[in-house]
C-alpha positions in Angstrom: 30.0 54.5 -92.3 26.6 54.6 -90.7 25.9 51.1 -92.1 29.2 49.8 -90.5 28.2 51.3 -87.1 24.8 49.8 -87.4 26.2 46.4 -88.2 28.6 46.5 -85.3 25.8 47.5 -82.9 23.7 44.6 -84.1 26.5 42.1 -83.6 27.1 43.6 -80.0 23.5 43.0 -79.1 23.0 39.6 -80.8 26.2 37.8 -79.5 25.4 38.2 -75.7 21.8 37.3 -76.4 22.9 34.2 -78.2 25.4 33.3 -75.4 22.5 33.8 -72.7 20.2 31.5 -74.9 22.9 28.8 -75.1 23.7 28.8 -71.3 20.1 29.0 -70.0 19.5 25.1 -70.0 22.8 24.7 -68.1 21.7 27.3 -65.5 18.3 25.5 -65.2 20.0 22.2 -64.6 22.3 23.9 -62.0 19.3 25.4 -60.2 17.5 22.1 -60.3 20.5 20.3 -58.9 20.9 23.0 -56.2 17.3 22.6 -55.3 17.7 18.8 -55.1 20.8 19.2 -53.1 18.9 21.5 -50.7 16.1 19.0 -50.2 18.6 16.2 -49.7 20.3 18.2 -47.1 17.1 19.3 -45.4 15.6 15.8 -45.0 18.4 14.4 -43.1 18.4 17.4 -40.8 14.6 16.8 -40.0 15.3 13.1 -39.5 18.0 13.8 -37.1 15.7 16.1 -35.1 12.9 13.5 -35.0 15.3 10.9 -33.8 16.6 13.2 -31.0 13.0 13.8 -29.9 12.2 10.2 -29.9 15.4 9.5 -28.0 14.3 11.9 -25.3 10.9 10.2 -25.1 12.6 6.8 -24.8 14.8 8.1 -22.0 11.8 9.5 -20.2 9.9 6.4 -20.6 12.9 4.3 -19.3 13.2 6.7 -16.3 9.5 6.3 -15.5 9.9 2.5 -15.8 12.9 2.5 -13.4 11.0 4.8 -10.9 7.9 2.6 -11.1 10.0 -0.5 -10.4 11.7 1.2 -7.5 8.3 2.1 -5.9 7.2 -1.4 -6.3 10.4 -2.6 -4.4 10.0 0.0 -1.7 6.3 -0.4 -1.1 5.5 -3.0 1.7 2.3 -4.5 3.0 1.1 -2.3 5.8 -0.2 -4.1 8.9 -2.0 -2.0 11.6 -1.9 -3.4 15.1 -4.4 -2.2 17.6 -3.3 -2.7 21.2 -6.9 -2.7 22.6 -8.2 -0.6 25.5 -6.4 2.3 27.3 -5.9 3.4 30.8 -9.2 5.1 31.2 -12.5 3.6 30.0 -14.9 5.7 27.9 -18.5 4.6 28.3 -19.9 7.2 26.0 -21.3 5.5 22.9 -20.8 5.3 19.2 -22.7 3.5 16.4 -21.3 0.0 15.8 -21.4 0.5 12.1 -22.0 3.3 9.6 -25.8 4.1 9.5 -26.4 1.7 12.3 -28.8 2.7 15.1 -27.2 0.3 17.6 -24.6 2.0 19.9 -21.9 0.6 22.2 -19.4 2.0 24.6 -16.4 3.6 22.9 -13.9 1.8 25.1 -14.7 -0.7 27.8 -12.6 -1.1 31.0 -9.6 -3.4 30.8 -9.6 -7.0 32.2 -7.3 -7.6 35.1 -5.1 -10.6 35.7 -6.5 -12.8 38.4 -3.0 -13.6 39.9 -0.7 -11.0 38.4 -3.1 -8.0 38.5 -1.7 -7.0 35.2 -4.0 -4.7 33.2 -5.2 -5.7 29.7 -4.1 -2.5 28.1 -0.6 -3.2 29.3 -0.7 -6.7 28.0 -1.9 -5.7 24.6 0.7 -3.0 24.2 3.5 -5.5 25.2 2.2 -8.0 22.7 1.7 -5.3 19.9 5.3 -4.2 20.2 6.7 -7.7 20.2 4.5 -8.6 17.1 5.7 -5.5 15.3 9.3 -6.5 15.7 8.5 -10.0 14.2 6.6 -8.6 11.3 9.1 -5.9 10.5 11.8 -8.6 10.3 9.6 -10.2 7.7 9.5 -7.1 5.7 6.1 -5.7 6.6 5.5 -2.1 7.5 3.7 -1.9 10.9 1.6 1.0 12.3 0.3 0.9 16.0 -3.0 2.6 16.7 -1.6 3.9 20.0 1.8 4.2 21.5 0.9 5.2 25.0 -1.7 4.2 27.6 -3.1 7.7 28.4 -5.1 8.1 25.1 -8.7 8.5 24.4 -9.4 6.5 21.3 -12.7 4.9 20.4 -12.9 1.8 18.2 -14.2 3.9 15.4 -11.2 6.2 15.7 -8.8 3.3 15.7 -10.4 2.1 12.4 -9.7 5.6 11.0 -6.0 5.3 12.0 -6.0 1.9 10.0 -7.7 3.5 7.0 -5.4 6.5 6.9 -2.4 4.1 7.0 -3.9 2.2 4.0 -3.6 -1.0 5.9 -3.7 -4.3 4.1 -4.5 -6.0 7.3 -5.8 -4.8 10.7 -5.2 -6.8 13.9 -6.7 -5.9 17.3 -5.1 -7.6 20.2 -7.0 -8.4 23.4 -6.6 -10.4 26.7 -10.1 -11.6 27.5 -12.0 -11.7 30.7 -14.6 -14.4 31.5 -15.3 -17.4 33.7 -12.3 -18.8 35.7 -12.4 -22.0 33.8 -12.3 -20.4 30.3 -8.8 -20.4 28.8 -7.0 -20.4 25.5 -6.3 -18.5 22.3 -9.0 -17.6 19.8 -9.7 -15.2 16.9 -12.7 -13.3 15.7 -13.3 -12.0 12.2 -16.1 -10.2 10.3 -19.2 -12.3 9.5 -20.3 -12.9 5.8 -23.3 -10.6 6.0 -21.5 -7.7 7.6 -18.9 -7.1 4.9 -17.9 -7.8 1.3 -17.2 -11.3 0.1 -13.6 -10.4 -0.7 -12.9 -8.8 2.7 -14.7 -11.7 4.5 -12.6 -14.2 2.5 -9.3 -12.5 3.3 -10.0 -12.0 6.9 -11.1 -15.7 7.2 -7.9 -16.8 5.5 -5.8 -14.8 8.0 -7.6 -16.0 11.0 -7.3 -19.7 9.9 -3.6 -19.4 8.9 -2.8 -18.0 12.3 -4.9 -20.6 14.2 -3.1 -23.4 12.4 0.3 -22.0 13.5 -0.7 -21.4 17.1 -2.8 -24.5 17.7 0.1 -26.9 17.0 1.8 -25.9 20.3 -0.8 -23.8 22.2 -4.3 -24.2 23.7 -7.1 -22.9 21.7 -10.4 -21.9 23.2 -13.5 -23.7 21.9 -13.4 -23.9 18.0 -10.8 -21.1 18.0 -12.6 -19.0 15.4 -15.7 -16.8 15.9 -17.6 -14.5 13.5 -18.9 -11.1 14.6 -20.9 -8.3 12.9 -21.2 -6.0 15.9 -17.8 -4.7 16.4 -17.1 -1.1 15.4 -13.5 -1.8 14.5 -14.5 -4.3 12.0 -17.3 -2.3 10.6 -15.4 1.0 10.1 -12.2 -0.6 8.8 -11.7 -0.9 5.0 -9.1 -3.5 5.1 -9.4 -7.2 6.1 -9.5 -7.3 10.0 -9.2 -9.8 12.8 -9.4 -9.6 16.6 -6.9 -11.9 18.4 -7.8 -13.0 21.9 -4.4 -13.9 23.4 -5.9 -15.7 26.4 -8.1 -15.2 29.5 -6.6 -12.9 32.2 -9.4 -14.4 34.5 -7.8 -17.8 34.2 -4.9 -18.6 36.5 -2.8 -20.4 33.8 -3.5 -18.0 31.0 -2.8 -15.0 33.4 0.7 -16.3 34.3 1.6 -17.3 30.7 0.6 -13.8 29.4 3.0 -12.3 31.9 5.9 -14.5 30.8 8.1 -12.8 28.2 9.4 -16.2 26.9 5.9 -17.3 26.1 5.1 -13.9 24.5 8.0 -14.1 22.1 6.9 -17.7 21.1 3.3 -16.7 20.6 4.0 -13.6 18.5 6.4 -15.5 16.4 3.7 -18.0 15.6 1.1 -15.3 14.9 3.6 -13.6 12.5 4.3 -16.9 10.8 0.6 -17.3 10.4 0.2 -13.9 8.8 2.9 -14.6 6.4 1.5 -18.1 5.5 -1.8 -16.6 4.5 -0.4 -14.6 1.5 
């Protein structure tokens, strides 16, 4: 009886053990398969996440590109027009250039029309506003150094206005005073030794392009183009710069022409066309 119990106990232990041994390889394969399935599922998930990140970067890059293009479209060349002189002269002095020991009056008195008695600071303001209209129609952004007559601005301070505006070109307008027989339009630009070669070249190009447009139907004084190294506006301005002498208020014909609105519109149109032609 005891032997029978012992035999049954042995069978009860051995049968489950044998069953476990037979199924172990199957379980291993199942675990391996499960592990593989897990890896296969995990990899696509990682790939999806990476693609999403890349997609965001692409979108950000595209947005930056669009913004950059929009900025390029919006940005316009900035032309600063200085209506020279002011109601009250300022004979206190300032250096004509950085580190220069030579000094000149900050703002000389305006010339006066020999017939019309018009003041130079009035003439230059009228022409500055008319030229601004012409240039804005051509797509330029225009900044005036002054918008009133009762100001106190030296030539150095006017140059600072231009630099602050990040001008691409600075134009100073004048109506000259001289001998009664002197008449005509002319331009001044920085001399070679007073500035960089690049700025000299650009200023020179602008001056010649304007002269070409004006001289076809207008009187030009002498050669029409002079170079200066002693003008504070030129020496303190970073951008290419020119000084346009519209005519001589001390000459009867020039004085009358400069007071004529029809003549003014024709002249500023030619100046604007010259500026555009020098691109």
